[in-house]
Structure formats: structure tokens, C-alpha cells
N, C-alpha and C positions, 0 to 999 in steps of 0.2 A: 384200312390197312394198318393204320397207326394203332387202333384198338387191338387188332389181332396180335401185333408185335408186343404190346404191353402185356396182353394176357399170356402169351407164350413165355415172356420173361418172368412173369410172376409165378407161373407153374414151375419153371426151371428153378427159381429160388426156393420154392416149397420143397422140391425134391432134394436140393442140395442141403437144406437145413433140417429135413425130416419133419416139416410142419404139415404139409398137405392141406393148407387152408386157402380157400379162394372165396371170392365175394358172391359168386352166383352158383346156382345148383349144378349147372353143366360144368362149370370150372371145378367144383368140388368133386364131381364124379370123375372128371378127367384126372385130377390130382390123385384121388384115391386109387384109381386104376393103376397109374404109373408107380405110385408108392408101393402098392401091393406086389408089383412085379420087380421093384428095385431091391436087389439083395445087397446086404452089407458085405463088403469085401473083407474076408477074414485076415488076409495079410495086411491090409491097410489098418484094420482095427488093432492088430498086434503091434504095428508100428506106432499107432497113436497111444496105445497102452504104455509102451516103453517110454515114449516122449513125456507123457504125463508123470510117469514114475520119476524121471530125471527132474522134472519141474518141481515135484514135491520134495525131493531130497537133496539135490545138488545145484540147483539154479541160484542165481544171484538174489532172486526174490525169496527163496527159501532161507538164504543166509540173512536177508534183511529181517525176516520174521524172527529168526533165532537171536539176532543181535538186539532186537527191540525189547525182548523179554516181556512184551505186553501180554498179560494173561489171556485177554480175549482173542488176540491174534494166535497165540499158541494153541488155545482150545479149538479154534476154528481149523487150524492146520491138522490137528489130531483127528478132527471130524472128517477132513478130506482124506486122510490116510485110511481111516476105517472104510469109507466109501470106496476107496481104491481097491482095498482087499476084496470087498464084495464084488466089484466089477471084474476083477481077475478070476474070481470063483465062477462067475457067470460065464465068462469067456471060456474057461477050462471045461465047463459043462456044455459048451456048444450053444449057449443062449446068446447069440450075437446081438440081437435087437436090445435085449435087456442090458447087456454089457455096455453097449454104445450109449444108451440112455443114462446109465449109472456113471459113465465116464464124464458126461456133461455135468452131472451133479458134482463130481470131484473137482472139476475146473472151477465151477461157481464158488464152491466152498473155499478153495485155495485162494482165489482172487479176492474174496472177502477178507481172508486172513491177511493178505498183502495190504489191503486198504487199512485194516485196523493197526497194522504195524508201520504206518506212515512215518517217515523220518521226522525227527523233532522239528526241523525247520519248516516242514510242510504244515504240521500241526500248529506251529506258532503263527504262520501266515493266516491260517484259517481263523484262529482265535482273534488275531488283529482285525481281520475283515469283519468278523461277527461284532466285535467291539465298535468299530466305526459305523456299521449298519445300525446298531442299536442307538448310538449317539445321534445319528441323523433322525431316528424316530423320536427320541426324546426332545430334540430341538424343535421338530415339527409340532409335537404335541404341546410343548411349552408355548410355542407361538400361538397355537390355537387357543390355549387356555387364556393367554393374555387378551386375545382378540374377543373371545366370548365374554370375559370379565368386563372389558371396556364397553361392549355393546349393552350389557345388562346393568351397567353402573354399579357393580358389586362393591362391597366394602373394601376400601383400600388396604386396611389392616389385614383382613382375611386373605386377600390376594397376595399381599407382600409376604405373609408368613408361608403360604404355599410355595411361592416362587423361591423363597429362601431355603426351604426344605429341599426343593429340586436342585437348586444351585449347589447346595452343600454336597449332595450325592454326586453331581457331575464333576465338581472340583476334586473330590476324593477319587473318583474314577480316573480322572486325568492324571493324578499323582501316581496311581497304581500303574497306569498304562506307560507312563514315562520310565518306570522301572521294569517294563516288559511283562508286567503281571496283568495281561489282558483278560484272563479269565475272572480274576477278582474284580477288575474294573468293570467288566460286563455285569457282574452281580450288583454293583452299585448303580449302574445305569438302569438295571431292571427295577430297582427300588424307585428311582426317579421317574421312570416311565409309569409305574403304577400310581404314584402320587399325582402325577399330572393327569392321568386318566380319571382318577377319583375326583380330582378338582373340577374337571370339565363336567362330569356327571352330576356333581354337587351343584354347580351353577345352574344346570338345566333343571334339576329337581327343585330348585328354589322358586321356580316360576310355573305354577300349576297351569295358568292360562296358556302359556306358550307350549307347554308339554301337551296339553289336550289338543291343541291345534296341529302339533307336529306328528301325532300318531294317527294312523289310519283307523286303528281299532284298539280296544283294550287288550286284545291278545298281542298286538304288536308292542304295546307299551309293557306288557308282562315280560316279553322276551328281552326288552331293553333293561328292565329292572333285574332280571336274572343275571345279565352280564355285569351290571353294577354291583350286585351282591357278590358275584364271583371275584370281581376285582378286589373288593374289600376283604374277602376271605384270603386272597393271596397276600394282601398287605399284612394281615395278621402273621402269616408265615415269615415274610421277609423282614418285617420291622419289629415284631414283638416276641417271637419264639425264643430268641437268645436271652432277652431280658427276663422272660418267664422262668427259664431254666436256672437262672442265678438268683431268683428272688421268689421263694415259696409263697410269701404273702401276696405279691403281685400276681403270681400264677393263679392263686385262688380267686382273686378279684376278676381277672381277665376271663377265667374259666366260666364264671357266672354269666357274663355277657355273651360269651361264645355259645354256651349251651342254650341260652334264650334265643339267640339268633338262629341256631339250627332248628329249634322247635318251630319258630315262626316261618322259616324257609320250608320246612316239611308241610306246614299247614297251607302255605301258599301253593305249593305244588299240588296238594290235594284239592284245593279250590279250583286250580286251573284244570285239573283232570275232570272236574264236573262242569267245565266251561264257564265258571264264575270268575272271569279274568279281572273284573273290577275289584273283587275282594282279594284276589291273588296279588294284585299290584299293591294294595294297601298293606298286606302282610309282608310283602317283600321290602317295602319301604321301612317298615318297623324293624325287620330283621337287619337291614343294612345299618340302621340307626344304632342298634345294639353293638354291631361290629365297630362302628365309629367310636362309641363309648369305650370299648375295650382298648382300642389303639390310643385314645387320648389318656386313659387311666394309666397307660404304660409310660406316660410322659412324652408322647410323640404327637406333635400337632398334625392333624389331618383335616382337610376340608370335609364338611358333612352337613 
């Protein structure tokens, strides 16, 4: 009895929302049969059309979009308006099903416009939440880096330099956050996150025996090295790009390492495609080493 009630409720929901989807063949047939016989009420559709028109033009949400002056929100609202005109044309032509479906698209586009025009305080809260979440990630990764470094008995100088680099970014992020500049602070935390991640991968790369025991196969190790290479490519963007733009000589030096790294990465991917993952791992390690040289030549210490 309970199953029959659930099934009947599901079919009723499918009819109400125009979905007509059920989990069994018999339920699908039943829903399809009912949907084919269910006619869209023209008067109700006219009422819905008028209501959506007011929503687009004179509602508080519409005024919020206008006052935000956000280009993306304004563009999305214009898209909703275009869809609305198309829906009205379909209605006038007697194509009720089509008009009803198009009206659903109008609502979706409009509510996306409202989201993009979120009040400044809402946006600010999200930026703050994103900042705090990233800070938690950095602290967790920094803790992991210290732990791994201690377990492996790594060079105190190397570890201290890496931690100093991370602490510097975290401190700058905190300064920016205190001034309400959470977006800029998040950028600094992203730098710290990448440095910590690179530091951990560097410690692991320094111990070939441990690495060989930790990976189930050379293919698994290859995917790990791909991630490590990606991390260092991102570090080039966040740590070096600005310095390169202001220093042509440095740009030329860095470019040489970056080009070499890309060539090695391409060769690694070609080797992996041939299932030669051992060679691919070696090529990726060499590629990442070139990226480390590029970053260090820019005057930035990075573990490697």
C-alpha cells in the first residue's frame, strides 16, 4: 500500500511539473499517458505570462538588477526579455506547449540575472567565506608539510625557507583581509597554498625508495607527477608572470626554462600514450625541474 501511494504521488508530481519521468516501465507508460491527455490551460498560461512580464520589468528583483549595473546580470536579463518575446509569440500562435516551455527558460534566465546582481554585502560575505576556507586549507597543508619534513629529516634550512615563503603570503593575506580586501587576500593565500603543495611533493620526490613503495604502479606515479608538474606551472603564473612583464631580460631567461619544460611534458605525455610510464615519469620529473629553475631564476625560493 505504501509503495502504491509513493508511486501515485510521484506520477502526480510528474504531471504537475511536466516531467513525465518514472523509474519503471509501467510507471513511464502511465505518466506518458496522463501527460498526453493533460492539456495546458490557456487562461492559466496567459496569467503566468503576465506575471512573468511583471517580474521582468517592475519587480523588486528587476530593480535590484538595474541598480547593480553588473554587466553580466544586465546581459542575462536581456536574454530573459528576448526569450519572453519568443514565448509570447508562441502563445499568440496557439503553440501552448512551446510557450509554456519557453516561459520556464525565461524564469531560469531571470533568476540567474538576479543571482549575478547579488547585493554587495552578499558578495562580500562570500568573498570572506572563500578567504577563510582557503586559509584553513593553507594551514592544513602547512601542517602536513612540517610533519612530512620532520619524518624525513629534511634540511632545516630548506624547510625554513619554504615555511618563511608561506608565512609571508599568509601575513600579507591577513593584512589585506583586515582592510576588507578579501579577494586580494585570497590571491595571496592561493600562492601560499601552491608553495606548500610544491614543498610536500618535493619532499616526496626526494626519496625514490619511499616513492616506489607508495605507488601501486608506474602509471599511478605518472599521474602523481602530472599533478606536481601542473602545480609548478601554476606557480609560474602566480609568482613569476608579473616579474617577467617588468623585466625583459628575466622574461627571456624564464622563457627558456618554460619552453624546455613544455617540450619535456609533451614527450612525457607521448610516452604515457605508448604505455611507457616509467619513461613518462622520468620526463615529467625533468620538466618540473625546469619549472623550478625558472622560478628560482626569478629570485623566488621554491622547494624542488
